[in-house]
C-alpha positions as CSV (number, residue, x, y, z in Angstrom):
1,X,-95.2,-0.7,-23.7
2,X,-93.6,-1.2,-27.1
3,X,-92.4,-4.7,-27.7
4,X,-89.0,-3.5,-28.7
5,X,-88.4,-2.2,-25.1
6,X,-86.8,-5.0,-23.1
7,X,-87.2,-4.9,-19.4
8,X,-84.0,-6.8,-18.7
9,X,-81.8,-4.5,-20.8
10,X,-78.9,-2.9,-19.1
11,X,-79.7,0.3,-20.9
12,X,-81.9,2.5,-18.9
13,X,-82.8,4.7,-21.9
14,X,-84.7,4.4,-25.2
15,X,-84.2,6.9,-28.0
16,X,-86.7,7.4,-30.8
17,X,-86.5,9.4,-34.0
18,X,-89.5,11.2,-35.4
19,X,-92.6,13.2,-34.5
20,X,-93.2,12.9,-30.8
21,X,-97.0,12.8,-31.2
22,X,-96.9,9.9,-33.6
23,X,-94.3,8.1,-31.5
24,X,-96.3,8.6,-28.3
25,X,-99.4,7.0,-29.8
26,X,-97.7,3.7,-29.5
27,X,-97.6,4.0,-25.7
28,X,-100.5,3.1,-23.4
29,X,-102.3,5.5,-21.1
30,X,-100.7,6.3,-17.7
31,X,-97.3,4.9,-18.6
32,X,-94.7,7.6,-17.6
33,X,-94.1,9.1,-14.2
34,X,-93.0,12.5,-15.4
35,X,-92.3,14.6,-18.4
36,X,-89.2,16.9,-18.3
37,X,-88.6,18.7,-21.6
38,X,-87.3,21.7,-23.4
39,X,-89.6,22.3,-26.4
40,X,-88.9,24.8,-29.2
41,X,-89.5,28.3,-27.9
42,X,-91.0,29.3,-31.3
43,X,-89.1,32.5,-31.5
44,X,-87.4,31.6,-34.9
45,X,-84.0,31.5,-33.2
46,X,-81.2,31.6,-35.8
47,X,-83.8,31.2,-38.5
48,X,-84.4,27.5,-37.5
49,X,-87.4,26.1,-39.3
50,X,-88.4,24.0,-36.3
51,X,-88.5,27.0,-34.0
52,X,-91.6,28.7,-35.4
53,X,-95.3,28.2,-35.6
54,X,-98.2,30.4,-36.9
55,X,-100.5,29.4,-34.0
56,X,-98.3,28.7,-31.0
57,X,-101.0,27.5,-28.7
58,X,-102.4,25.1,-31.3
59,X,-98.9,23.8,-31.9
60,X,-98.3,23.2,-28.2
61,X,-101.7,21.6,-27.6
62,X,-100.9,18.9,-30.2
63,X,-98.1,17.4,-28.3
64,X,-99.4,18.2,-24.8
65,X,-102.5,16.1,-25.4
66,X,-100.4,13.0,-25.9
67,X,-98.2,13.8,-23.0
68,X,-101.2,14.2,-20.7
69,X,-102.6,10.8,-21.9
70,X,-99.3,8.8,-21.3
71,X,-98.6,10.4,-17.9
72,X,-99.8,8.7,-14.8
73,X,-102.5,10.6,-12.7
74,X,-100.8,13.1,-10.6
75,X,-97.7,13.0,-12.9
76,X,-95.9,16.3,-13.4
77,X,-94.7,18.0,-16.6
78,X,-91.8,20.5,-16.5
79,X,-91.3,22.5,-19.7
80,X,-89.0,25.4,-20.6
81,X,-90.1,28.5,-22.6
82,X,-88.9,31.9,-23.7
83,X,-89.9,35.0,-21.8
84,X,-92.1,36.4,-24.7
85,X,-93.7,33.0,-25.6
86,X,-94.2,31.5,-22.1
87,X,-97.9,32.6,-22.0
88,X,-98.7,30.5,-25.1
89,X,-97.2,27.4,-23.5
90,X,-98.9,27.9,-20.2
91,X,-102.2,28.6,-21.8
92,X,-101.9,25.4,-23.9
93,X,-100.9,23.4,-20.8
94,X,-104.2,24.4,-19.1
95,X,-106.3,24.0,-22.2
96,X,-105.5,20.3,-22.6
97,X,-106.3,19.5,-19.0
98,X,-103.1,20.0,-16.9
99,X,-103.3,21.9,-13.6
100,X,-100.6,24.6,-13.5
101,X,-98.8,24.4,-10.1
102,X,-96.1,27.0,-10.4
103,X,-93.7,28.9,-12.7
104,X,-90.1,28.2,-12.0
105,X,-87.3,30.5,-13.3
106,X,-83.7,29.7,-14.2
107,X,-81.9,33.0,-13.6
108,X,-78.4,33.4,-15.1
109,X,-75.9,36.2,-15.7
110,X,-74.5,35.2,-19.1
111,X,-77.3,36.5,-21.4
112,X,-76.5,38.8,-24.3
113,X,-78.6,42.0,-24.9
114,X,-81.1,41.7,-27.7
115,X,-81.2,44.9,-29.6
116,X,-80.7,46.2,-33.1
117,X,-77.4,47.8,-34.0
118,X,-77.2,50.8,-31.6
119,X,-75.5,52.8,-34.4
120,X,-78.9,52.9,-36.1
121,X,-80.7,54.6,-33.2
122,X,-80.1,57.8,-31.2
123,X,-77.2,57.5,-28.6
124,X,-78.2,55.8,-25.4
125,X,-81.3,54.0,-26.8
126,X,-82.0,50.5,-27.8
127,X,-84.8,48.0,-28.6
128,X,-84.5,45.3,-26.1
129,X,-83.2,44.1,-22.7
130,X,-80.6,41.6,-21.7
131,X,-82.3,38.2,-21.2
132,X,-81.2,36.8,-17.9
133,X,-83.9,34.2,-17.1
134,X,-85.9,31.4,-18.7
135,X,-89.4,30.6,-17.4
136,X,-90.4,27.0,-16.7
137,X,-93.9,25.8,-16.3
138,X,-94.6,23.2,-13.6
139,X,-98.0,21.5,-14.1
140,X,-99.7,18.3,-13.1
141,X,-102.1,15.8,-14.6
142,X,-105.2,15.7,-12.5
143,X,-105.0,13.4,-9.5
144,X,-107.2,10.6,-8.5
145,X,-108.4,11.6,-5.1
146,X,-106.2,13.2,-2.5
147,X,-102.4,13.8,-2.9
148,X,-101.6,10.9,-0.5
149,X,-104.1,8.5,-2.1
150,X,-102.8,9.3,-5.6
151,X,-99.2,8.8,-4.5
152,X,-100.1,5.5,-2.8
153,X,-101.7,4.1,-6.0
154,X,-99.4,5.5,-8.7
155,X,-96.2,6.7,-6.9
156,X,-96.8,10.2,-8.4
157,X,-98.4,13.5,-7.4
158,X,-95.9,14.7,-4.7
159,X,-92.7,16.7,-5.1
160,X,-89.5,15.2,-3.7
161,X,-88.8,18.2,-1.4
162,X,-86.1,16.7,0.8
163,X,-84.2,15.3,-2.1
164,X,-84.0,18.8,-3.7
165,X,-83.2,20.9,-0.7
166,X,-80.5,23.5,-1.0
167,X,-77.5,22.5,1.1
168,X,-76.1,25.6,2.8
169,X,-73.5,23.6,4.8
170,X,-75.2,24.0,8.1
171,X,-78.5,23.3,9.9
172,X,-81.2,25.9,9.1
173,X,-84.0,27.0,11.5
174,X,-87.6,26.2,10.7
175,X,-90.1,28.5,12.5
176,X,-93.5,27.0,13.2
177,X,-96.3,29.2,14.4
178,X,-97.9,27.6,17.4
179,X,-101.4,29.2,17.4
180,X,-103.6,30.6,14.7
181,X,-107.1,32.1,14.8
182,X,-109.9,30.7,12.7
183,X,-109.0,33.2,9.9
184,X,-105.3,32.1,9.8
185,X,-104.1,35.1,11.7
186,X,-101.6,34.7,14.5
187,X,-103.1,34.8,18.0
188,X,-99.8,34.9,19.8
189,X,-96.5,35.6,18.0
190,X,-94.9,32.6,19.7
191,X,-92.5,30.6,17.6
192,X,-91.2,27.1,18.1
193,X,-87.7,26.8,16.5
194,X,-86.7,23.5,14.9
195,X,-83.6,22.7,12.9
196,X,-83.3,21.0,9.6
197,X,-79.8,19.7,8.7
198,X,-80.8,18.8,5.1
199,X,-80.8,22.3,3.8
200,X,-83.4,24.9,2.7
201,X,-86.8,24.1,1.2
202,X,-86.4,24.3,-2.6
203,X,-87.5,27.5,-4.2
204,X,-89.1,28.2,-7.6
205,X,-86.0,29.9,-8.9
206,X,-82.6,28.5,-9.9
207,X,-79.7,31.0,-10.0
208,X,-76.2,31.2,-11.4
209,X,-75.1,34.0,-9.0
210,X,-73.4,33.6,-5.6
211,X,-76.6,33.6,-3.5
212,X,-76.5,30.3,-1.6
213,X,-80.2,30.5,-0.6
214,X,-81.2,28.9,-4.0
215,X,-80.1,26.0,-6.1
216,X,-77.1,27.2,-8.1
217,X,-76.6,26.3,-11.7
218,X,-74.5,28.0,-14.4
219,X,-74.8,27.6,-18.1
220,X,-73.0,24.5,-19.5
221,X,-69.4,24.8,-20.5
222,X,-67.8,23.5,-23.7
223,X,-66.5,20.5,-21.8
224,X,-70.0,19.6,-20.6
225,X,-71.6,20.1,-24.0
226,X,-69.0,17.8,-25.7
227,X,-68.9,15.1,-23.0
228,X,-68.9,11.7,-24.7
229,X,-68.6,13.1,-28.2
230,X,-64.9,12.5,-28.9
231,X,-65.9,10.5,-32.0
232,X,-67.6,13.4,-33.7
233,X,-65.8,16.1,-35.7
234,X,-65.2,19.6,-34.4
235,X,-67.7,22.1,-35.9
236,X,-66.7,25.4,-37.4
237,X,-68.0,28.7,-36.1
238,X,-69.9,29.2,-39.3
239,X,-71.9,26.1,-38.9
240,X,-72.4,26.8,-35.2
241,X,-74.0,30.2,-36.0
242,X,-75.3,29.3,-39.5
243,X,-73.4,32.3,-40.8
244,X,-70.5,32.7,-43.4
245,X,-67.1,32.0,-41.8
246,X,-65.5,35.2,-40.5
247,X,-68.6,37.4,-41.3
248,X,-69.8,40.2,-39.1
249,X,-73.1,38.3,-38.7
250,X,-71.3,35.4,-37.1
251,X,-70.7,37.6,-34.1
252,X,-74.4,38.7,-33.9
253,X,-76.1,37.8,-30.6
254,X,-79.3,36.9,-32.4
255,X,-77.3,34.4,-34.5
256,X,-75.9,32.7,-31.4
257,X,-72.7,34.6,-30.9
258,X,-70.4,33.0,-28.4
259,X,-71.1,29.6,-29.9
260,X,-68.1,29.7,-32.2
261,X,-65.9,26.9,-33.5
262,X,-63.9,24.2,-31.7
263,X,-67.2,22.6,-30.5
264,X,-68.7,19.3,-31.3
265,X,-72.1,19.8,-29.8
266,X,-73.5,23.0,-31.4
267,X,-77.2,22.4,-30.6
268,X,-78.5,25.9,-30.0
269,X,-80.2,25.4,-26.7
270,X,-78.1,23.0,-24.5
271,X,-79.2,23.1,-20.9
272,X,-76.9,22.3,-17.9
273,X,-76.9,18.6,-16.7
274,X,-77.1,19.6,-13.1
275,X,-80.2,21.8,-13.8
276,X,-82.0,18.9,-15.5
277,X,-81.0,16.5,-12.7
278,X,-82.5,18.8,-10.1
279,X,-85.7,19.3,-12.1
280,X,-86.1,15.6,-12.9
281,X,-85.4,14.6,-9.3
282,X,-88.0,17.1,-8.1
283,X,-90.9,15.5,-10.0
284,X,-90.0,11.9,-10.6
285,X,-90.3,9.0,-8.1
286,X,-87.1,6.9,-7.5
287,X,-86.5,4.5,-10.4
288,X,-89.3,6.3,-12.3
289,X,-89.9,6.7,-16.0
290,X,-89.1,10.1,-17.5
291,X,-90.5,11.2,-20.9
292,X,-88.6,13.8,-23.0
293,X,-90.5,14.5,-26.3
294,X,-87.9,17.1,-27.4
295,X,-84.6,15.4,-26.7
296,X,-82.2,17.7,-28.6
297,X,-78.6,16.6,-27.8
298,X,-79.7,14.5,-24.8
299,X,-79.0,16.6,-21.7
300,X,-82.1,15.5,-19.9
301,X,-81.2,11.9,-20.7
302,X,-77.7,12.4,-19.2
303,X,-79.4,13.8,-16.1
304,X,-81.7,10.8,-15.8
305,X,-78.8,8.3,-16.1
306,X,-77.0,10.1,-13.2
307,X,-80.2,10.1,-11.1
308,X,-81.0,6.4,-11.9
309,X,-84.3,7.1,-13.8
310,X,-85.5,5.2,-16.9
311,X,-85.6,7.7,-19.8
312,X,-87.4,7.8,-23.1
313,X,-86.3,10.5,-25.5
314,X,-87.8,11.5,-28.8
315,X,-86.1,13.7,-31.3
316,X,-87.4,14.9,-34.7
317,X,-83.7,15.4,-35.7
318,X,-84.5,18.0,-38.4
319,X,-82.3,19.0,-41.3
320,X,-80.0,16.1,-40.7
321,X,-78.3,17.8,-37.8
322,X,-77.4,14.5,-36.1
323,X,-78.9,15.5,-32.8
324,X,-80.1,11.9,-32.0
325,X,-76.6,10.5,-32.6
326,X,-75.1,13.2,-30.4
327,X,-77.7,12.4,-27.7
328,X,-77.0,8.7,-27.8
329,X,-73.3,9.3,-27.4
330,X,-73.7,11.7,-24.5
331,X,-76.3,9.6,-22.7
332,X,-74.2,6.4,-23.1
333,X,-71.2,8.3,-21.6
334,X,-73.3,9.5,-18.7
335,X,-74.6,6.0,-18.0
336,X,-71.1,4.6,-18.1
337,X,-69.8,7.3,-15.7
338,X,-72.8,7.5,-13.5
339,X,-71.1,6.7,-10.2
340,X,-68.4,9.4,-10.7
341,X,-71.0,11.9,-11.9
342,X,-73.0,11.4,-8.7
343,X,-70.0,13.0,-6.9
344,X,-68.5,15.4,-9.5
345,X,-69.6,17.7,-12.2
346,X,-69.6,16.7,-15.8
347,X,-66.7,19.1,-16.6
348,X,-64.6,17.7,-13.8
349,X,-65.1,14.1,-14.9
350,X,-64.2,15.0,-18.4
351,X,-61.0,16.8,-17.2
352,X,-60.1,13.8,-15.1
353,X,-60.5,11.5,-18.1
354,X,-58.4,13.7,-20.4
355,X,-55.6,13.8,-17.8
356,X,-55.7,10.0,-17.6
357,X,-55.6,9.6,-21.4
358,X,-52.7,12.1,-21.6
359,X,-50.8,10.1,-18.9
360,X,-51.3,6.8,-20.7
361,X,-50.1,8.3,-24.0
362,X,-47.0,9.6,-22.3
363,X,-46.4,6.3,-20.5
364,X,-46.6,4.2,-23.7
365,X,-45.1,6.6,-26.2
């Protein structure tokens, strides 16, 4: 553990600037309980220099080796990817020694079709589909012994199923087959019905639609992205999309259309806080230490503050974008408002605070 990290500090997070591989070399083996991260998708999104690599699997193996080392035996890694580059990430995860346990999917409805200008092709044709999901790899550092034995020794290796169940507002039936043959086939189709009042068993998909059978999570709103960032200036649409102000290119989906002006946090891949809460909670023991080697604007850190985890975030902070400063502001805000955020969404807490500030200005004006 680095000497600069104080055990008695009230802060439950540590933010580091720089290359995550170099930073992680200062940590001992078997230190973190989990790794929850959103690494670059390596699809050259918006022409960003940090979002490309000649050999993607080699690029991923470099940081994954260090993550594997610093995770405790049985510790899980959760990492996002793009649909067309997921296979590179998953292969690299296995190549360094992780055991892939599942592929989760965040399914949403707000995607924008990826296609060239349809005026350039025959009517009714295009070159791509509307992206409506993001794959997530769930993998595990090899255990020491059985699942129970590993969990007893390290506190890792098991998923927190009951803490991540999907609340449907009523008890749900659990059917348990009473008798099986030696080959796993049912001898008698006789079911014993039990009831669980804590909700449905968590699935490997997260949705933004109305289906209440799965964990629900929409894309983050402007209020959520900018939470805790009042001290930062509003960014223009041109800077948000890296295009000339008012240009046609500024409205191009491949340039990040929809991320126009009147925003403070214009990081191109901000995830919802509630999604990161659910994922971190699923794989991290209570009061556990979460590693995020690609911190971005700090959404995972915000989630960890709400959930009561200890968080270490590392951000390369390329091209002087100020991501680390944004992350610190957002994470500090989440830690300060943790109790309220345990009950309400980020957007609702921000709205409540804005109303309070407006009332005070009216009262003392």
